[in-house]
N, C-alpha and C positions, 0 to 999 in steps of 0.2 A: 982575610977572606970573609965575605958576607953571605950568609945562607939566606936565600929567598924563601918567603912564605909559600907553603904548598897550596894556599887558597886558590880556588879556581872560580870564585864568585858564584858558587852554588851553595849559598849559606842556608842550609835547611837541616834540622836535627833529625836523626833517625827516629823511628817509631818509639823506641824505648828511651829516647832523649839522652843517649850516652855519647854519641859522636855526630859530627857534621857529615852528611852523606856526600858532600863535595870533596872534602880534604881528609876525612876520617880522623880528625883530631877531636879531642874532648873540649868542652867549654873552657876548662882551666888551661889547657895547652894553647888554645886560641887567644885567650885573654892575656896570658903571660908571654906570648911569643916575643914581643919586643924586648923583654928583659932577660931572655935566655942567652946563654953563651952559644957560640957556634957548635960546640960539642953537644950541648943539650938539644939544640935544634936538630942536629943530625940524629940523635936518639929519638926525638919526637917523630921525625919523618919516618924512621925505620919502624917505629911502633905503629904509626898510622898505616904504613904499607902492609904490615902484618894484619892489622884489623881489617883492612879492605879485602885482602885475600881470604881471610877467614869468613867474613860476612858474605862475600861473593860465592864462596864454596857452599855455605849454608843455604843461600838462596837457590843455587843450582840443585842441591840435594833435595830441596823441598819440591822441585819440579818432577823428580823421579818417583814413579808410583811404587 
């Protein structure tokens, strides 16, 4: 099985420079992607999904007075 990169070609770092706002991976996760095992790629994708949910929740809560 080959795990595809979660990159969506929106390669821009977050304001705090910790993750890409397109795929929510860190620079090291992006740079090392091709060397990761499928199991490691699955873990990176899961972590990125969690980061996205957390950041979106924070952005939403910032809108609430």
